[in-house]
Steps between C-alpha positions, in 0.01 A plus 500: 500500500531138440605575134762748619643242743505237222681742274766572773555131565545441131750789473702367808509157349605631160784699669620193702506286189679770299762536771538123526549475125764756505686324780493176312624679188794649700588148639487343150730773363761442756787290365583231742775227467500209738840336538553147660765585763694323775432626847683775679574561866651845441585730211837672536765498231774595747442182686382235259579445131229241442235748408340521144274767648796724565517596134155652517543697820856613505772650277883490532752757394549274196292238328520237223374533153357196296859394413597519872724806431536760790302813422400804714199492730493724810833623394508702175871454444814412692884559472770268626839628631709181470805649670297584820253210466217749515162497324299838473126448444273767363144426603173591333323792657144399386465188720247473783434226754162343497406717793577815305831586671795592277770237426854620600861386524434451881272203409781339308755545779255363753418196289861390435602558863203305619607206283862525621386517876608159644210519748248493218622171361416562133534205275653721234762670717799333328414680179584839657795429729732695276319832573715699738311832520187669367528885472202725444580793269145635478145373474566359153866422510708239700843328489553130577863445607631141472770318695563279191393508146185300460403459132160354596395804707278661244324167459436505872368853513186370317387424867184670599559828697306549826341827619712640791208701636304181558767264623730727715478384866307181411618148554526403138458131558183519705340829395131497372634689189625160372133429448405846384786586257550853350723527194535714183404218260218482233269349744396590864409259781125501561399197712630182648259213565704264704570165311258610236619799288700817484341782298682772317366799315683699232714800594358791303797703584759245387805685363561269204162461342132455592432134568222371265359232738296654784534224764721191542398243749768247623267214573670257737507160331813322604405162353583474137208252437250744640626774283414290190140450632463873576637607161244273322208631721594865443614574855849574383624688194871425527700227679825305478425122455692189440593332173238233565231759495575636154282246309198618702523839324617402149257590220294714732480855352403640840864455615860569391778270613813695570818281528790712625861416546642547850817477695304291746675166588407217732746307711550287811641729757692304755516629849853503646367557848334157471742227645468271189628775263726677746702186565482357157587778247553246220117448480383805294752409227430136504116534497518752211585219262195301609226720340377474159429864435374454151220291635407798721492730200312256272260334743422753769578829329366353169774672310451843649845544646848369455750288691702707771873460588572858623338803674628723218397285214245741346730795455817611327710400809425127463786251494390224267823309542455391865404158638122475426434188715335311212291204618725231605365291792799270491721808571287586807552143638869514425541832688297387790692171538827687468396715793428197713131451445371141480169352381282373783271204504214728425662635188594844665854614530633536863834613651604472870150425599340794310246420234515709180152632561362853523190703452455714187270793578276642228286814519130467567270579206769461229405183318788529259761500783313206663510306177874564463562399862310167465695429177825570683395266785450227240823566315706512820350170629641335189851578622448410873393830642175524709341844433156575673318794341339746755260779397528808727338843513790646702861427453733404783826591332725392777366152587377357170707250305441633153277741315362519149634844426415763237746785413621701212520845360499639145707800603858547616681166570569626856134483557417168670858381499680732752216490758417137440844332492732711714553403854309792648267568211158625591332204315741232597237283672703179500817598689718442180841631549801491245772752548605488125140573394488787746810648350389447139154648549644803695755566228239465233272775639793742515604470138336706227688348199282236347781263398647506856161443666432217260825331599401522877150371438622212280742409768223527776286252309805263453581522859137431596504164317780384745278572804127513402263702708205377308414239238383724218196354324320708238425842385132560486284699250243727660157419362229759535138462395329833425158604386525596139373849566814594694740688273855616570662198672856476373603143415858600381621577863703232685340454836664442828464228760148380552409678175510845668513803273182473281373823639805714398282706260160466662407859453491427129265209522130543408179296488316505165 
């Protein structure tokens, strides 16, 4: 009896060990990529454009290829009736939402009407204001009728489509679905550990192809220095870092250094709600001569970037003949004094009892922006301007003096010009208003002849130099450190602001 009992115990133990080993084997066989990400409060492409994660979870009617050309995505094809300003889109019939429901034209109509709803307050609404009507033909066909021709529309239709059956009747700004997103993309939402990570698992029914990586974890590591530490320790497989971090990984075969061109520029965004800049519109132009941009590129970016003088500098619509505000501190002083500013006993300019002093806000966790901001403070002090650098996690657009801004787009020139620099643009955060620029940017989005559009955009850039909204500083290369076993990352693609876009072909990535 004792022997039988012993045998039984041995069999049970053997079975448990066997099951345990198989479980371990399954875990080991699971391909997992851990990405060092900024934090999110909500995930919704109809509300917020600052979302690298959107590319994994959602699809638009259109998408961009590696050369940033517009290609089909949820739409198989489209036709354009120029005379009636009408697009007809023919949708794929093999697409399912992550919850298994069929994707239809109703979802498309719902998404665009949600964006256009003034009560929603979408930050991308100005991209779509030329849409007059959306007509459902059938489940897989719809028409978009425009008020005016908008050449950039196909570019903007890359925005992720939302599931109507999930969102209908919900308050889109406060709904729990902003933290439990359902899309059609190559990856599905799995889990959100507040402040720690967002876990995605592959969508095995993805209509384009079967993703090769099983799980992607967006690990929240806002601080760039912490990302370096976690890459080296093996906690991260992929992360964007600063130029100063590159040397840490050089000569290490475990990592690949991917340096990618971007349309991502930095600038001093002057707030025209702020009394100093509201009442002294000469300041942005005058201060733009006071900054040695080459020093920023050489000493802060360590050569990984280039001097900026325009928001359209990285594309074919650039105007290279405009005033570039080359470093000339004497010019700054001359312009200030012509406007009535006088040097005080403390070496700071003043006028009518007002000191030429303001705060420059830099985003928390971004060491590169902080380094640029501190350099600017030193540069401007040399010409009699007192600039205090402030680091904030949350931005008070209305009340701050100035902000170290980052913008740019590798796509249509309307992107991040119309909505940033027109008076009522959705991303015009500094109350900039110039009626000539409003007219030029409006005309430019309504013309589909390249030569004519080019003329408008060149004139826009020229006009801007007379009334600067920002002091443009530098375009910044995006530097990603990747474990050497990650294959498929495209280094040829021009990335957008903040280096967004690296995941454009994520379903093709694999871990070796």
